[in-house]
C-alpha positions in Angstrom: 77.7 124.9 86.6 79.9 122.0 87.3 81.9 121.3 90.5 85.6 120.8 90.9 86.8 119.0 94.0 90.4 119.5 95.1 92.3 117.4 97.7 94.9 118.8 100.0 97.6 117.1 98.0 96.4 118.5 94.7 96.0 122.0 96.3 99.6 122.0 97.5 100.9 120.7 94.2 99.1 123.5 92.3 100.6 126.1 94.6 104.1 124.6 93.9 103.4 124.5 90.2 102.4 128.2 90.3 105.6 129.0 92.2 107.7 127.2 89.5 105.9 129.1 86.7 106.7 132.4 88.4 110.3 131.4 89.0 110.8 130.2 85.4 109.5 133.6 84.1 112.6 135.2 85.6 110.6 138.1 87.1 112.1 139.4 90.4 109.8 140.9 93.0 110.5 142.2 96.5 107.1 141.7 98.2 104.2 139.2 98.1 100.8 140.6 99.0 98.1 137.9 99.5 94.4 138.6 99.4 92.8 136.9 102.5 91.2 134.6 103.0 91.7 132.6 99.8 95.2 133.8 99.1 96.6 133.2 102.6 97.9 129.7 102.0 99.3 130.7 98.6 101.0 133.7 100.2 102.4 131.7 103.1 104.0 129.1 100.9 105.3 131.6 98.5 107.0 133.8 101.1 108.8 130.6 102.3 109.8 129.4 98.8 110.8 132.8 97.4 112.3 134.2 100.7 110.3 137.4 100.3 108.3 139.3 102.9 104.5 138.8 103.0 101.8 141.4 103.4 98.1 140.7 103.8 95.1 142.6 102.6 91.8 141.2 103.7 88.9 141.4 101.2 85.4 139.9 101.4 82.8 139.6 98.8 81.2 136.2 99.2 78.4 135.3 101.7 75.0 133.8 101.8 74.2 130.1 101.7 77.4 128.0 101.5 79.4 131.3 100.9 78.4 131.2 97.2 76.8 134.6 96.7 79.1 137.4 95.6 78.1 140.8 96.9 79.9 144.2 97.3 83.6 143.9 98.1 84.9 145.2 101.4 88.6 145.7 102.3 90.7 146.0 105.4 91.9 149.5 106.3 95.6 148.7 106.1 98.0 146.0 104.9 99.3 143.7 107.6 103.1 143.7 107.2 106.2 144.0 109.4 108.3 146.3 107.2 107.5 150.0 106.9 107.8 150.0 103.1 105.7 147.9 100.7 108.3 147.4 98.0 108.7 148.4 94.4 107.8 145.1 92.6 104.8 143.4 94.2 103.4 139.9 93.5 99.6 139.9 94.3 98.3 136.4 95.0 95.0 134.8 95.5 93.6 131.3 95.2 91.4 132.0 92.2 90.0 134.7 89.9 86.2 134.2 89.4 84.5 137.4 88.2 87.7 139.3 88.5 86.2 141.9 90.8 88.3 141.0 93.9 91.6 141.1 91.8 90.7 144.3 90.0 89.6 146.1 93.2 92.7 144.8 95.1 94.9 146.2 92.4 93.0 149.5 92.7 93.3 149.4 96.5 97.1 148.9 96.4 97.6 151.6 93.8 95.5 154.1 95.8 97.4 153.5 99.0 100.9 152.6 97.8 101.0 153.9 94.2 104.0 156.1 94.9 106.1 153.2 96.1 105.1 150.6 93.6 106.8 150.3 90.2 105.1 147.1 89.1 102.4 144.7 90.2 101.9 141.2 88.8 99.1 138.8 89.7 99.1 135.1 90.4 96.3 132.6 91.1 95.8 128.9 91.0 92.5 128.9 89.1 91.6 131.4 86.3 87.9 131.1 85.4 86.7 132.2 81.9 84.1 134.5 83.6 86.9 136.8 84.9 87.1 140.4 83.7 90.9 140.3 84.2 93.6 137.8 83.1 96.1 137.1 85.8 99.8 137.3 84.9 100.4 133.8 86.2 98.0 130.9 86.8 98.0 127.1 86.8 94.5 126.1 85.5 92.3 127.9 83.1 88.7 126.8 83.6 86.5 127.5 80.5 83.4 126.1 82.2 83.8 128.1 85.4 83.1 125.4 87.9 82.4 125.9 91.6 85.7 124.9 93.2 85.5 122.9 96.4 88.8 123.5 98.2 90.0 121.2 100.9 89.6 123.7 103.7 86.0 124.5 102.8 84.7 122.0 105.4 85.8 124.4 108.1 83.2 127.0 107.0 80.5 124.5 107.9 82.1 123.2 111.1 82.4 124.7 114.6 85.2 124.0 117.0 82.6 122.5 119.3 81.6 120.0 116.6 85.3 119.3 116.0 85.9 118.6 119.7 83.0 116.1 119.7 84.4 114.2 116.8 88.0 114.3 117.7 89.0 111.0 119.3 92.5 112.2 120.2 91.3 115.1 122.4 90.7 114.7 126.1 90.3 117.2 128.8 93.5 115.9 130.3 95.3 117.4 127.3 94.5 120.9 128.4 
C-alpha cells in the first residue's frame, strides 16, 4: 500500500473543487449531513459555501495502532442539528470512501431514522478508493491503488495538548 500526503492547502483546494463539482451538477439540496470526524471540515465549509444548514452524525470504525485498523462501525444516537426537520434532499459528505462501509451504513442509518422525510440523498467525498463497495455521487480524486491518506490534521491524533503547550513558543501563563 502506498501513502498519499496531503497539505492543508491541498486539502482545502480539494474541498473547494468538490463544492464546484456539486454546484456545476445543478442539483439542489436543502441539508448537508457530514459524517464525523472525517467529514466535519467538508461539512463546515460546504454549509458556508452553499448556505445550507449542517447536521452531524458521528460514526467510528477505525482504531488500533495509528488509527489504521477498521473494525465494527458505531453511530451516535441522534443527528446534531438546530432545525426540527432534516430536509427532503440531503447531501451526505465525508472526507473519503475507503471500504465503503461507513458510507453505506450512514445511508442506512439516515433512511432508518429519517426515511419518511427524505426524498433523495446524494453522497460526496474528496477521495474515492477503488476498494470501496459504493461509488459516491461526487468525488474529486479516484484512487485506483488505494493509498493510506495522511491528512494534515492527522498529527493531532498523536499529540496531546500538554505536548503542544511545551512546544508552543507563543504561549505563556500570562496569556491565561
